[in-house]
C-alpha positions in Angstrom: -10.1 26.8 10.5 -9.4 30.0 12.5 -8.2 30.8 16.0 -10.3 33.6 17.5 -8.7 37.0 16.8 -5.7 35.7 14.9 -6.6 36.7 11.4 -6.2 40.4 10.3 -6.1 42.0 6.9 -2.7 41.9 5.3 -2.4 43.0 1.6 -0.4 40.5 -0.5 1.0 41.5 -3.9 -1.0 39.6 -6.6 0.6 36.2 -7.1 0.6 34.4 -10.3 -0.2 37.4 -12.4 -1.4 36.4 -15.9 -1.4 38.9 -18.7 -2.4 38.1 -22.3 -2.8 40.1 -25.5 -6.4 40.5 -26.5 -6.2 38.0 -29.4 -4.8 35.4 -27.1 -7.5 36.1 -24.5 -10.1 35.5 -27.2 -8.5 32.4 -28.5 -8.2 30.9 -25.0 -11.8 31.8 -24.1 -13.1 30.3 -27.3 -11.0 27.2 -26.7 -12.4 26.8 -23.2 -15.9 27.2 -24.5 -15.3 24.5 -27.1 -13.9 22.2 -24.3 -16.9 22.8 -22.1 -19.3 22.1 -25.0 -17.9 18.6 -25.0 -19.0 18.1 -21.3 -22.1 15.9 -20.8 -24.1 14.6 -17.8 -24.0 10.8 -18.2 -26.0 8.1 -16.5 -24.2 5.0 -17.9 -20.8 4.4 -16.5 -17.9 2.0 -17.4 -16.4 -0.3 -14.8 -13.0 1.1 -15.6 -11.5 2.2 -12.3 -10.4 5.8 -11.5 -7.2 6.1 -9.4 -7.6 7.9 -6.1 -5.0 10.6 -6.9 -7.2 11.7 -9.8 -10.1 12.2 -7.4 -7.9 14.0 -4.9 -6.7 16.4 -7.6 -10.3 17.1 -8.8 -11.5 17.9 -5.3 -8.4 20.1 -4.6 -9.3 22.1 -7.8 -12.8 22.6 -6.5 -11.5 23.9 -3.2 -9.7 26.7 -5.0 -13.1 28.4 -5.5 -13.8 31.8 -4.0 -16.1 32.0 -1.0 -17.8 34.4 1.3 -15.2 35.9 3.7 -12.9 33.0 2.5 -14.7 30.7 5.0 -14.7 27.9 2.4 -18.0 26.4 3.7 -17.8 23.1 1.9 -16.8 19.5 2.4 -16.4 16.8 -0.3 -16.7 13.2 0.7 -15.5 10.7 -2.0 -16.8 7.2 -1.8 -15.5 4.1 -3.7 -16.6 1.5 -1.0 -19.3 -0.7 -2.7 -21.3 -1.3 0.4 -21.6 2.5 1.1 -22.5 3.2 -2.5 -25.2 0.5 -2.3 -26.7 2.0 0.8 -26.8 5.5 -0.8 -28.5 4.0 -3.9 -31.1 2.2 -1.9 -32.0 5.4 0.1 -32.1 7.5 -3.1 -34.3 5.0 -4.9 -36.7 4.9 -2.0 -37.1 8.7 -2.2 -37.3 8.6 -6.0 -40.1 6.0 -6.0 -42.1 8.2 -3.7 -41.4 11.2 -6.0 -42.5 9.4 -9.2 -45.5 7.6 -7.8 -47.4 10.7 -6.7 -45.0 13.0 -4.7 -44.3 15.3 -7.7 -46.7 17.6 -9.5 -47.7 16.6 -13.0 -45.9 19.7 -14.4 -42.6 18.7 -12.9 -42.9 15.1 -14.2 -43.8 16.5 -17.7 -40.6 18.7 -17.6 -38.5 15.6 -16.7 -40.0 13.3 -19.4 -37.6 14.5 -22.2 -34.7 13.8 -19.9 -35.6 10.2 -19.5 -35.2 9.9 -15.8 -36.9 7.4 -13.5 -36.8 5.9 -10.0 -33.9 3.5 -10.7 -30.5 4.9 -10.1 -27.9 2.3 -11.2 -25.3 5.0 -11.7 -25.0 5.3 -8.0 -23.4 1.9 -7.8 -22.0 1.6 -11.3 -19.8 4.7 -11.1 -16.4 3.9 -9.5 -16.7 7.0 -7.2 -19.4 9.1 -5.6 -18.5 12.6 -4.5 -21.0 14.0 -2.0 -20.9 17.8 -1.7 -21.7 19.2 1.8 -22.5 22.8 2.6 -21.2 23.9 6.0 -23.9 26.1 7.5 -21.7 27.4 10.3 -18.1 26.9 11.3 -16.1 26.2 14.4 -12.8 27.8 15.5 -10.0 25.6 16.7 -11.2 26.3 20.2 -14.7 25.1 19.3 -16.4 28.5 19.1 -19.2 28.7 16.6 -18.9 31.4 13.9 -21.2 32.4 11.0 -20.5 31.4 7.4 -21.6 33.9 4.7 -23.1 33.3 1.3 -23.0 29.6 1.8 -25.3 28.5 -1.2 -23.4 30.8 -3.5 -20.0 29.7 -2.3 -20.8 26.0 -2.5 -22.4 26.5 -5.9 -19.2 28.1 -7.3 -17.1 25.3 -5.8 -19.4 22.6 -7.3 -19.1 24.3 -10.7 -15.3 24.1 -10.3 -15.7 20.5 -9.3 -17.7 19.6 -12.4 -15.2 21.5 -14.7 -12.3 19.6 -13.1 -14.0 16.3 -13.6 -14.4 17.1 -17.3 -10.8 18.3 -17.6 -9.7 14.9 -16.2 -11.5 13.2 -19.1 -14.2 11.8 -16.8 -18.0 12.3 -16.7 -20.5 12.8 -13.8 -24.2 13.2 -13.1 -25.6 15.9 -10.9 -27.9 14.0 -8.5 -29.9 15.8 -5.8 -32.1 13.4 -3.8 -33.9 14.7 -0.8 -33.8 14.0 2.2 -30.2 13.0 2.5 -29.6 13.5 6.2 -28.5 9.8 6.6 -25.3 10.8 4.8 -24.1 12.8 7.8 -24.1 9.6 9.9 -22.6 7.4 7.2 -19.8 9.8 6.3 -19.1 11.1 9.8 -20.1 14.7 9.1 -21.2 17.1 11.9 -24.8 18.4 12.0 -23.8 21.8 10.5 -22.9 20.1 7.2 -25.9 19.8 4.9 -25.6 17.3 1.9 -26.6 19.1 -1.2 -25.5 16.9 -4.1 -24.1 13.5 -5.1 -21.9 13.3 -8.1 -21.3 9.8 -9.6 -17.9 10.1 -11.3 -16.1 7.8 -13.7 -15.6 6.9 -17.4 -18.7 6.7 -19.7 -19.8 3.3 -20.8 -19.3 2.3 -24.4 -23.1 2.5 -24.9 -23.6 5.7 -23.0 -26.3 8.1 -24.2 -27.5 11.6 -23.4 -31.0 13.0 -23.9 -31.3 14.7 -27.3 -32.9 17.7 -25.5 -29.8 18.2 -23.4 -28.0 19.4 -26.6 -30.5 22.3 -27.0 -29.1 25.4 -25.4 -30.6 28.8 -25.3 -29.1 31.3 -27.7 -26.7 33.9 -26.4 -29.1 36.8 -26.5 -31.5 34.8 -24.3 -28.9 34.2 -21.5 -26.9 37.5 -21.6 -27.2 41.2 -22.0 -24.1 43.4 -22.9 -23.9 47.1 -22.3 -20.7 48.4 -24.0 
């Protein structure tokens, strides 16, 4: 991304300044809240295709996220190839079978029971796209010199949040899938060793008979998740 020594601090007047009256700010914030309340994590996908330009725009939106020292320590690999999706599903299901057949503590399995998950992951092949999120643990200058990335989990977490919001804005659904280990994805997707796969997001349109767990609609009340000190 950088050449050694070429980047220095240069203040730039704030571009794209947005100023709204208070009543408009409230209306827009409440409208965005209502929009996000319509977002759901879905496991049943339609076979309706999603055009590649839509996926490109979604990923570009995620890449606008802030990051530690602006190092942008992420990479998004989007996969529509059926054979690649099948390989990812097979590897994920191998790991999930080990998890559900004794690899997970009883308390964890009990917590998952209301979600209705299991070892079978058909969404990994049913969804028209998979987006794999990688965290770049360190970077390389254009000359090949290694440099440190800062706040990598936090930065990638913010970008993934942007990604999920952009998927919803496009009228699509996704599922946050975190199998482990996933190191085989580096070889498959031609990613260097410093890139750590952290999440797979199946992306597409929901099936006509799609469902969500009833418990997923239960959210903590505001006073449980926030404290205000005016």
